[in-house]
N, C-alpha and C positions, 0 to 999 in steps of 0.2 A: 677816948675822943682823940681820933684822928687829925691831924691838919690837912690830910690831902681830904678829907671826909668833910672836914667843916669848908674847906677851899671849894670844894663841890658846890656842898652847898649856898655859901653865895650867890658863887653864879646861878645854878638853879633857881632860885630867888628874884636872882636880875632878870632870869629870863624871865618868869611867873610875873614881875613886874609889866614886864614890856609889853607881856599878851594882853597886860589887865586893860593897862596905859592904851595899846590900838583900840581895843575893843575884838569880841569872837570872831564878826565877819572878816573885819580886817588880816586877823589873823590867821585864816584860814588859810590866807592865800600867802601869808607868808612861810607856812607850811609847804608849800608847791617850792620855793627858794630852796629851803631845807634839804627839801627831796633833790633837788639837782646838784648843791653842793654832796649828798652823803653818795648819791649813784653815781657821778659824773668826776667829782672833785676827790672827795675822800671816801673810797669805794666802802664803805661799813655792810660786811658781810656780804655782798654781791657775790662772791662764788656759791654760797650755799643756797642764796635766792634762784639762783640760775640754774642750779642742779636740781634741788628740790620740783623746781617747774618743770624743766624736761623730762623727771622722772613722772610727776602728774599728768602730763598732754603731752607726751611723747609726738603726737601727732601733730604738733604745732610747728609751725617755721621758727627757725631762731628769730624774727622779725616778730612774730605774735610772741614768744616766749621774752624777748625786751621791751615789749611795752608791756607788756603787765608787769614784769620786774618792776620798772620802771613807774606806775599806776602804783603798785604797792606801796613804795617807797612816800610816795604823795598819800597814799591813805593815810599811814601811819603818822606821818608828820603832819596831817590836819587832826587825828585823831591827839596827838601829844597838844599842842596848843587847845582844841576845843578843853581837854583835861584840865587847863594850867586856869581855863577860864571860870569852870565852872562854878568852886566857891565864891564866885562872885553875880553868877547867876539867880531867881530867882526862880519860884516853882514853878510861877504863871510864866515866865519865858522858857524854862526849860518845857513844858507843856504847848507852847506857839511852836515848834520846832521837833517835838515826837510824838507822831501816833502811834497809838499803843488797839489794833482794830479786834487782839482778841482777850481784851480786858474782864470778860464777863466768865470767858472760858477760865483763866485764871483764877478768876473769886470762886468759880464752884469746887475746883481743885482744892485750893484753899477752903473752903467748907466742909470737906469731909471730916475736916478733925483733925485727920493723920501729920500733920505736919507735911512743909510740902520742898522736894528739892526743886534747884533751878537750874540746869545746867548749860554754858554760854561755850563761847570760844574765843578766841582771839581774832576777831571778825566785825566790822565795822566800827564801832565805837562800843565796846565790850562795858567800857568804866562807866560811859554815860546812859547803857543800857539801863546798869545795876539803878545808877540814882535815881533815873526815869520811870525803871518798874515801881521801886518804892514810894515815889512822887505819887501815882496813878493807882496805885491800890492802895495808899496810907494805911500801908503796912511797913514795917521793919523788916528788911532784908540782914542775915547775919550771913554775911560774905566771908568766904575763904581766901585767904590771898597767899603769896606769897614775900617775904621780904625781903626787900632789897640790900644788898651790899652794902650799900652809904646807908646810917641808922636814922640821917636826919633825913633825907629824902622820903623814907619811909614812912617816918612820922606825920611828912605834909601830904601825903598820899593819902594815908590812912584818913587823915583830917580829914582831906576833899571826901573819901569816899563816904563820910559819916554823917557830912555836913546838911543832909535832909533826913536825917533821921538813922538809916543803917546801921550795923554793926560789924568793926571788923574782928576775922577770928583768926589768928594768924597761923598757918600750915604749920604742923609739928605739935602744936598744944594737943593734952588727949584726945583722943577720938572720944572718950567720955562726953564731953564737953560738947561733939558736935551733935550726938545721938540723945543729949539731953534738949539740945532746942528741937530737937525736930519730936521729940514725947513732947515736948513743952509746946505741939504743934504752932512753931514758928514755920516761917522760910529760911532753906540754905541757896545759897547762890555758891555755884561752882564752875570755876571756867575748868573745863576737863580735856583741854589737846591738850597740857601739856606727854613729852616724850616717858613715857614710862621705863621703868628699870628693864635691863640686858634681860631680863630674864622675867620681866612681866607678863600680863594675859598679849597674846599674840592678835590682830584683827585685820584684816583687812582694810587700807586708805589707798585709792586709787590705785588699785591692785599691787600693792607694797607690802608685805610685812613688816607690821608695825606694833611697836609697843607701846603697852597701857598700863595704865593702875586698873586693880581691880576695887578699888574704895566705895567709890560712889557708889557702884551696883552693890556691892557687897551692905552696903546701907539702905539703899533701896529694900532690899530684900529684906533685913532684920527689920526696919520698923513699919514696912508696907506703902511707905510715904510714895505719894502722886509725884511722877517725875515730869519734867516739860521741861526741853530745849528750847530755850528762846534765843534769838537771833537779833540785834541791835546795826539794822542794813541803811549802809545811806546813800542818797538820791542823790542824781548828779545837783541838785537845789541846794543841796547842803541841808537838806530834812532828813528825819530819819522814820523805819515805821522799823515798831518791835513784833518780831512775828514768830508764834510760837508751835509747836510739835511735839505731841505727847509719844511719850515711851508707855506703853500699856503693862507694864509689872508683872500686873494680876492676870493677862493670859499668859505668861509662863512655864511650860508644864515639865520641863528639864531637872536633872540634878541640881544643885548648887554648881557646881563648875561650869557645868554646860548655861544655866541662866547669865554666869558673869560674863562670858565669851560672850553669847547673846546680846545681851545687854548692850557692852560696848562696841560690839559689829554694829547693832543699830546706832546708836549715839555720833560714830563715824559716818557709817551711809548717810543721817542726817547731815552731818556737818560738809560732805562733801559734793551735795547738793544743794547747798548755798551757794559754794565756795565754786561751783562747775555757774551757778547763778554770775556772780560780781568777785572774778578768781583773783581780783586788786584786791581786794579787803581782808584777806586772810593776812595774818602775818607770815609768809614767807621766810622771815630772819632765822625762825626757828630750825633747829636742825634735827626734825623730828624722826629720820631716817638715817640715823648716825650710824646703827646697826641694824 
């Protein structure tokens, strides 16, 4: 146990405590203050954010780029504060500000008894979305997560993710465990917009060559599980709407390599459509075009 990790966790817990004392509504407004700090006073990955936005929207003016950039910091800060408040919320409270208009479609996909892959992205409030989907479906979701550097913070986040019945599967565990979940007709939740390795599957994202991972696609074709892309979009009144898009893997007729490229391209095009709708709600701090 490093002293640095323990100190960070103490500060993190204080942050959690303050968020819960002021409540989720006020905490959201506190997120705006945090955005000002890390955008204007102590810039955090600001160069990466602006560079990504210029590549994605070359037709936008610098003023428009700057506006989206700041709003993206505000969106992420609000997401952070909401996540900190999740363990103190009730299922009924979450239902009161999250709408799931495609619930019946999700249930029909699950009822095919082939397992279900739910792909999402760092968009809106993805963590709240996973929790809410488990509540609405009344079915636990096994969520693949990347462990944080600080194991204490990771432990808290995983506890939050599991607070309403979902289960965490750390990235890096045996692939067999993930296949087993699908073979047992369970739901797997995956955040799919991380940058892939330099030699990864290349697709177009905002007309940029983008490295992606082949694993989710390969898993879908091997298990024949239905695939849904689910995004938890934030509205101006801080309510949310979970919107689903279907990736019909049964319609793919190419070679395995071609199908994996097509799958990843379809997913990125769906993500791009969501981002164009609310560009500030994606996590532009991620250096997705590093190479």
